[in-house]
C-alpha positions, 0 to 999 in steps of 0.5 A: 476454518473460516471461509474466505468470505468470513475472513474478508468480512471480518477484516472489512469490519475491523478497518474502521475500528483500527483507524479510530484507535490509531487516530486516538493513539496518534503517530509520530512524525518522521525524523528530520532528514531521514531518507528511505532506501527503496529499490524500484521494481524492474522497469515496467511496460511504458503504460504501467510506468505512466500510471505509476508516474501519475500516482506518484504526483497524487500521493498524500504528503502524510500517511498514518500521520507520517510525513513523506520521506525521500526515497533513494534512489528517487523514482516515480515508482517508489515513495516512503513515509516516516523513514521506511515505516511505510514504503510504496512500490508501483509497477511490481510484478503480479504476486504469486499469492494473488492466484491463491483464493484462500488469501485475505484481502480488503477493499478500501475506497474501491481499491482491492488489496491483497493482505499478507502478514510478514515474518517481521510483524509488518504487513504487505498490501498489494493492489489487485484488479488495477492495470499497475500492481502497487505494493505497500509495506508497513512496519510492525509499529504502524501495521495496526493503522488500517486507515493509512490505506484510505489516502493511498487508495484514493490516489490509486483509484484516481490514477491507475485504471481498473483492469487486469495487468498483463505483465 
C-alpha cells in the first residue's frame, strides 16, 4: 500500500503531464444556449458568502477550454463551464472525508484540494485550509485535464483567505 505522501507526490508529478496531454488533445466548447442546473449550498455565514461573491467575480471565462455556462438558479455561490461538465459550488459544508488522513490531495498554485473519484468516473475537488470550502465537480470526459485547476486555484488564492473554515 502506498503511503499518503507517495500518493500525493504521484498526483503532483502527474499534473503537468495531464495538463499537457489535455492541451494537445483540445477541448470542445460548450453548446450554445446551454445552461447548468446547479443547486447552491445552504446559505453560508455572511463572511463566507462575501468570499464566494468575490471569487465569483474572479472566476475565469473558460476552464479546460470550456466556456462559462449560466448556472440556474443564478447565484454568487455557483458557476459552470461546458454545460454541466465542470460545476463549482462555493460555501459548502466541510466534507467529512477531509478528516481522513488517507484521502488523496493535490496542491495547485498554493491551494490545497481534496481529490475524490466519483462513481460515474468523474472527480470532485474540494479546497481545504481556506475560509470558504469550494467544491468543483468534473465529469468523466474532462476529469483527465488537471490543468483546469490552475485558473480556478488562482482565483481562489486571490479571493478566499487561508485558514480553517468553522462552519
